[in-house]
C-alpha positions as CSV (number, residue, x, y, z in Angstrom):
1,X,6.5,324.3,200.1
2,X,10.0,323.0,198.5
3,X,13.1,325.4,198.2
4,X,13.2,326.8,194.9
5,X,16.4,326.1,192.6
6,X,18.7,328.5,191.4
7,X,19.9,327.5,187.8
8,X,23.4,327.4,188.2
9,X,24.4,328.3,184.7
10,X,22.6,331.6,185.2
11,X,24.2,332.3,188.4
12,X,27.8,331.9,187.0
13,X,26.9,334.5,184.4
14,X,24.8,337.2,186.1
15,X,25.5,339.5,188.9
16,X,23.2,341.6,190.8
17,X,24.1,345.4,191.1
18,X,23.7,348.0,193.9
19,X,20.2,349.1,192.8
20,X,19.1,345.5,192.0
21,X,19.7,345.5,188.1
22,X,21.3,342.4,186.5
23,X,24.8,342.9,185.0
24,X,26.3,340.3,182.5
25,X,29.3,340.1,180.2
26,X,28.8,340.6,176.4
27,X,29.1,337.8,173.8
28,X,31.1,337.4,170.8
29,X,34.6,337.6,172.6
30,X,35.7,334.0,172.6
31,X,37.0,333.3,169.2
32,X,37.3,334.3,165.6
33,X,39.2,337.4,167.3
34,X,41.4,338.2,164.2
35,X,38.7,339.7,161.8
36,X,37.4,341.8,164.5
37,X,38.2,345.6,165.1
38,X,40.3,346.6,168.1
39,X,37.6,349.0,169.1
40,X,35.0,346.3,168.7
41,X,36.7,343.8,170.8
42,X,37.4,346.8,173.5
43,X,33.9,347.5,173.9
44,X,33.0,343.6,174.1
45,X,35.4,343.5,177.4
46,X,33.0,345.7,179.3
47,X,30.2,344.5,181.3
48,X,26.5,345.8,180.7
49,X,23.2,345.6,182.0
50,X,20.6,342.8,181.1
51,X,17.6,344.2,178.9
52,X,14.4,344.8,180.8
53,X,12.7,342.3,178.3
54,X,14.7,339.5,180.1
55,X,14.7,340.4,183.5
56,X,11.4,338.7,184.6
57,X,12.8,335.3,183.4
58,X,16.0,336.0,184.8
59,X,14.5,336.7,188.4
60,X,12.5,333.7,187.8
61,X,15.5,331.1,187.4
62,X,17.6,333.3,189.8
63,X,15.3,333.3,192.9
64,X,17.6,333.9,195.6
65,X,19.9,336.7,193.7
């Protein structure tokens, strides 16, 4: 059986927490920031946990994480 390949795009975007969950950064923080409120931009800074509905697919493309 050949080795499984990690999706490099996903590997750059997701990290594993100590409990085994997937951590990701939030979207919508790259451009058109003038119309977004300070509170909204501040909340987009923080990392969050990947939703459980996506975890199965993420584990498939990140086999060695």
